[in-house]
N, C-alpha and C positions, 0 to 999 in steps of 0.2 A: 540815764543817757541811752537813747535808742541806737539801733544798729546803723542807721543812716548818718547820725551825727558823728559816731565814732569813725565811720568810713571817711566822712568829710574832713575831720581833724587829721586823720592819717594822711590823706592825700594833700592837705595843705602843708603839712610838715615835709612831705616828700617833694612837693613842688618847690618849697622854699629852699630846700637843700640843693636841688638841681636847677640848672638854668634851662628853661623851656621857652618855646615860642609863645608869644602873647595870645595867639588864637587858641593854642592848646591849654593855656592857663585858664581861659574862660570856660572851656568845655569840661576840664577836670574839676574845676571848682563848682560849676553850676549843674551840668548835665550828667556827668558820670555817676554820681550817687544814685540818681533816679533810675538810670539804666541797670545798675547792679541790683537795686532793690527789686525791679521788675523781673529780672532773670531769676533771682532767688525765690520770688513768689511763684513763678512758673514751675521751677524745679520742685518746690515743696508741694505744689498742687498735683504735679504728675506722680510724685512719689506716694502721696496720700491716696490718689485714685488707684494706683497699682496695688497698694495694700488692701484697699476696700474690695476690689474685684478678686483678689486672692483669697479672701475669706468666704466668698460665695461659691458653693459647690456647683460644678458644671457636669452635666450628663455626658457619658462617653459616647461619642458619635463615631461609628466606623468610618474610616477614611478609605475611600476607593479611588485609586488613581485611574483616570480614564486612559485606556491604552492609546498610544500614539498610532498614527497611520502606519508607521514602519513596523511597530510591534504587531498590529492586527494583520498586516500582510504576511509577516513571518509566521504567525500562528496559523493562518489559513494554509500556508505552504506546507507546514509541518503536518497539519491534519490531513491534507490531500495526499501527502507522501505516505502517511501511516495507512490510510485507506487503500492506497495502491498496493502497499506491501501485504496487507491483510488479504486483499483480493487475490494476489498471486499465491499466497499460502493456501487459501481455500480452494483454489483451482487444482491444487495438487491432490486433493481428496485423500489426505493422510489416513483417515479412518474409514475410507470407502464412501461410496456415493449413497446418499440417503434416498432410498427408493420409496415409492408410494405404497401405502398399505393396501394390499390387494384383497378385495373381498372374495370369499369363496364363490366359485362359479355356480350358478343355479343349476340344479339337476333337471335335465330335460326328460320329462315324463314320456315323451314320444320318441325317445332315442332309438335308433335302429339296432338290430342285433349285430354283435361284433363278429368279425371274420378271423379274429386272432386265434392261434392254436393254443387256447387256454381251456381248462376244465374246472368247473366249480364243484367242489366236493363238500363244502360245509359253510354255514353262515352263523354268525353270532349277532343277533339283532338287538340293538339298543333302543332306548326311547326315541332317539333321533337317528334317522338313517345315516347322518354324517358322523356318528359316534360308534358305529358297529365295526365288525371285523369279519374276515372270511378266509377259508382255506381254498387256495387256487393253485392249480398245477399247470406248469408250463412243460409240456411233454410228460415226462415221468417225475419231474422235480416238483414236489408239493411244498408250499410255504404258507405260513400264517401271515396275513396282512391286515393291518389296521387301516382305517380310512385315512387317506392322505399319503400312504406309503407307495413306493414304486413297485408295481407288479412286474414290469419289465421296462426296458429302455423306452422312454417317451410315453409310458402308460402308468397312470396312478389309479388307485381305488377311490372312487368318489362317493359312493353311497351303498348301503347294504339293506336289502329287504328280505322278506321271508322266502321268496321264491326266485330271487335274482340279485345280482349286484350291478352297479353302474360303474363303468370305467371311463376315465377322462383321457382321451387320446387326441393330441394336437388341438386342444381347446374344444373338442366335440365329445359329447357323451355317447357311449355305446353300452349296450346291455349284454351281460353274460348270464345265462340261465343254467340251471341244473341240466345235466344230460338226460335225454329222454330214455326211458326204459323200454327195451324191446319186448315184444309179446312173449318171446320164448324165455324171458327172464322173470316172468310172473311166478308167484309161489305155486309150486306143483302140489297137486293133491296127493295126500298120503294114502298109500294102498293099505288095505287091511292086512293084518298079520304082523310079522316081524319088521321092525324098522331098522334103519342103519344105526350102527353103534354111535356114530357121531351126530345123529339127529336127535334133537330133544323133542319129546312128545309134549304137546300142549293141548289144552282144552279151552274152548271158547267160554266155558262157564267155570269160573274159579269158585272153589269153596272158601269158607272163611279161613283167615289166618294166612301167614306167609307161605309162599310156594318155593320150595328149595329145588333148584336145578344144579347139579354138580357135574356138568361136562368138564373135561380136562381141557383148559385153554392155555396150557403151559407153552405150547408152540408159538403163541402170540405174545407171551410175556417179554421175550427178548426184543421183539419188534416194538413193543410199547416203550421199552427202555432206550433202545438205540435210535429208532425212527418212529416216534409216536404219531407223526402225521401220516404214516403209511396206512393207518387204520382206515383212512378215507378211501383206500382202494377197494375196501370190502363193504363199507357202509357209508351212508351220508345222513346228515342230521338236518332236519327241516324244523325251524322254530314254529311254535304255535302260540299265537297271541290272541287276546280278547280285549274288550274295552277296559277291563280291570288291569291289564298288563300281561306279562309273560306267563304262560301256563306250563310250558315244557317243550320237549322235542319229540318228533316222530323219527324213528329210525327206518330208513329205506335201504334196500340192497343195491349194490353196484353190480357190475357184470360178473364179478367173482362172488358167488353167493355162499361160499364155504363158511365163513365166519357168521354170516347172517343166519344161516340155518341152525348153527350150533347155539346161537343166542336164544332161539325160540321165541323171538318177538314177531309181531305182525305189523304191517303198515298202519293199521288203525290204532295200535297201542300208543299211549302217550307216556313218555318217560319223564318223570318229574324230579328224580334225584338219582345220583350215582355215588355210592359209598358215603351217603349222608350229605353230599353236596347238593343243595337244591338248584335245579336248572331253571328255576323261576327268577333267579338273580343272574343277570348277564355277566357281571364282574366275576362272580364265583364260578360260573360256568367256563369262563375263559381260563381260569387257573386249573381246571380239572385235568387237563392233559399232563401238566407237570406232576400232579399228585398221583396219577396212575402209574408213573414210572416205577415207583417203589411199592405198589400195591401187590398183595399176595392173593387177594380175592376181589370179586366184584359183587356189590350189592346194588341191584338195579330196581328202583321203585317205579312201577308202571301203573297206569289206569287202563283197564280193558273192560269194556261193557259197563262202565260206570263204577267198577269195583277196583279198589287199590290193593295191590299185591307186591311182593318183593321176590325177585329172581336172584339166586346166588350162583356164582361161577368161581371155580377154583383156578388160580393162575399158577400153582406150584406143580 
């Protein structure tokens, strides 16, 4: 017995027990079993299809919900508000204003002579003029300056050459040269006979071996310890360079020739080392002033007339 037959017998029994209208008796007995069968078939088919699709794997596809017009407007407002706040914070310059990287001003080779009350006493020439240093005095106050440092208010050291330095003043280059020696400051000829006790006798023709000069320079030792730059009141150093690099320094006298005369050097002498420190190395030469503070003697290596010799000086 199939399902439709059983449903028909059940409905016939139910209809027999109940009193129903004649139009309904015909529907229940003839049409209702067919309708119920169709509904059951549809239900079974839907369920079977659901089970079939459930067994087939489906790739995960990200789901992005399109923003509504209200959400987009709100997002734009928030972004605009954030940009405005960040702009206000940046205007405060909490970490200072970012300035443009300034390139070093080019040295004017035709710069005029400076009229400032400055005196050049010594130079330390490097491979590049922009890396040197100099001893410059403002009045009687001598100071050691590297390129880029302030010599005085509104004036900086721009470049260092063997015979001059270039200053930068109000954006313009100015030249400061060594002071000119007066005629009466030239080396005096030694008279025959006895010489002064403080004067060191020298000869233009050295013999072989080191030459020992032992004048007492103790009066200058305290000066070297307390004010080492004061030595430039007595002598000035002029660097000598060649294509191969630094060769040494020439020592020239200042107005006060007292120390220069005791050293026994001549303007043509080339000083190549002091106390073993080679003056052919700019960096080592710059450290020499500090080393001389504790020195008890001086060993000066010079070249005169093509011959190398050593001069010794006692500082005790």
